[in-house]
N, C-alpha and C positions, 0 to 999 in steps of 0.2 A: 372151654378147657376143663378137664377134670380137676378136682381139688389138688391131687398130687400131680405136679408137673413131671412129665415122662421124658427122661434123657436117654438117648441110645448111644452107648459107648462102643467105639470100634477101634481096635488096635491095628496098626499097619505092619504087624509082624506075626508070623506063624510059629516062631520058635517057642518051644515050651518054656524055656528059661529066659524069655525076653524081659528086659527091664521095662519096656514100654507096656507090655501086658501087665506087669506088676504095678506100674504106675496107674493103669486103668483100674485095677482092683483096689488100689489105695483110694482113688477118687470115689469108687463105689462106697467105701467105708466112711467118707467124710462129706458126702453129698448133703447140701443144706436141708433143713427140715422143710417139709412140704414138697419135696422132690424125690424121685427115685431114679436110679441109674441101672439100666439093663445092659448087659454086655452081649454083643453079637460077634460070634467068631467067624472069620472069613475062610477058614479051612473048608474046602469042599466047593467053593465058588470056582467054576471052570473059567478058562481063558475066554475073554470076550470074543464073540463071533457074530458079526452083523447078520449072518444068515439066519440066526436064531432070534432076532429081535421080536418077531411076532409069536414065537413059541419058546420063551426063555425057560431054561432048566429050573427044576424045583428049588434048588438053593438060591437062585436069583429071585424067584418069586417070593421066597421067605424073606430075603433081604429087603426087597421093595416093600413088603407088607410091614416089616418092623420100622423102616424109615417113615413110611406113610403114617403109622400110628404114633410116632414119637413127636413130642412138642419141640425138642431140640436135639442136636447132635454134638457129641464130643469125640474128636479124633485124637488118638495118641499114637505118634508115629516116630520110628527111627528115620535116619537119613541114609540112603544108599547112593553112592556115587554123586554126591552133592544134590540129590533130588528125592522125589517121592518113591517109596518102595513100590515095585510092580504090583504086588498083591493088593495094595490099597487103591492104586490108580485103576486097576482092573475092576474092583468092586464099584468104585465111583462111576466108571464108564457104564457098567451094566445097569446101575440104578438110575442113570440119567437117560439111557437110550432104549432099553428093552420096552416093547409095547409103545414106543414113541412117547413115553411119559417120564418126565424128569421129577422124581419124587423128592429130590433135594431142594427144589425151588421153594423159596420163601422160608426155609428152615433157619432158625438161629443156629450158629455153629461156633464151638470153642475148639481150641487147638493147643496141644502141648506135646512135648517130645523129650526123649531121654537118649543120651549117648554116652559112650565111655570116653569120648574125647572132650575137647574144650568148648565146643559150640552148641551142644545140646540140641541138635537137629534143626538149627536155625534155617539152613538153606532149604531143607524139605518143607519146613513150615511156610516160608515165603513163597515157594512154588505152589503149595496148596492154596494159599490166599489168592493167587492168580486164578486158579481153577474155580474157586468160590465165586469169582466175578461172573464167569460164564454160567455157572450152575444157578445163579441168582439166589445165593444164600446170604445170610446176614451174619457176618463174622463178628465175634467179640474181639476187640482189638487189644484190650488191656485187662489184666496183666499178661505179658508174654511169659510163658512157662517153658523154659529151655533148661532142662536138668542135665548139667554136664558132670563129668567124672562120676559116672553112675556107681562104680564100685565103692565109692566113699559115701554114697547116699542111701544104699540099700544094704540090709544085713544078708546073712547066708541063706535065709529062707525067702529072700526077695521082698521083704517088708520095707517100705519107704520109711526110713528112720530119721532122715535129716529134717529138723524142725523148720528151717527156712523153706525147703522144697514143699513140705506139707502145707505150710501157710500159703504159699503161692498157688498150689492146687486148690486149696479151699477158697481163696480169693477169686480164682478163675471160675469155679463152679458157682459162687455167689453172683458174679457178674453175668454168667450165662442164665441163671434163674431169673435175675432181675431184668435182664435184657429181653428174655423171652416173654415175661409178663407184660413189660411195656409194649412190646410189639403186638402181642395178642390183644392188648387194650386199645390198640389203634395209634400207638406212638409212631409207628412206621419207621421212616428213615432215621438212622442214628440210634437204633435200639441198642446197639452194642457199645455206644460211646460211654466212656466213664462219666460219672456225675460228680 
């Protein structure tokens, strides 16, 4: 592994003024020393079509290359209809099926989400954790970062201003970096468990 641990951040929303994309940008600003966080935008990923598994479109090849090169993944997602946004599930499907290669397998993954309601995307996060099992990813289980009442936590320019939320994001990133390092050093199972 390179000296700088590479985290790939993906937001489950295409909306320009998305709180979740804003939270991902906040995470990029407070990533721990010795790690970098690159953001991959899902705009342009076409709908999954199994007929194209052997010849995936260029945006899908780009996504797979970025995931393959990353040491760890950070998903930041809203919740739509009690579950995972279609755009995020679509990208996950492409990157696990195109060319019959699941590039998510073995990757440490952290998860957080923002909502304007009271639950902070909890149901979408729990559904994603089920998907991680099939993908053979290594989820970081604590802390859970579910930022509720987003309008009270971000300013008009979509900066994450709530100190408790920022502390939780920082703690999640720290756990992701530490878990990834343990996993790469051969700690294996339980890399995401709190110490």
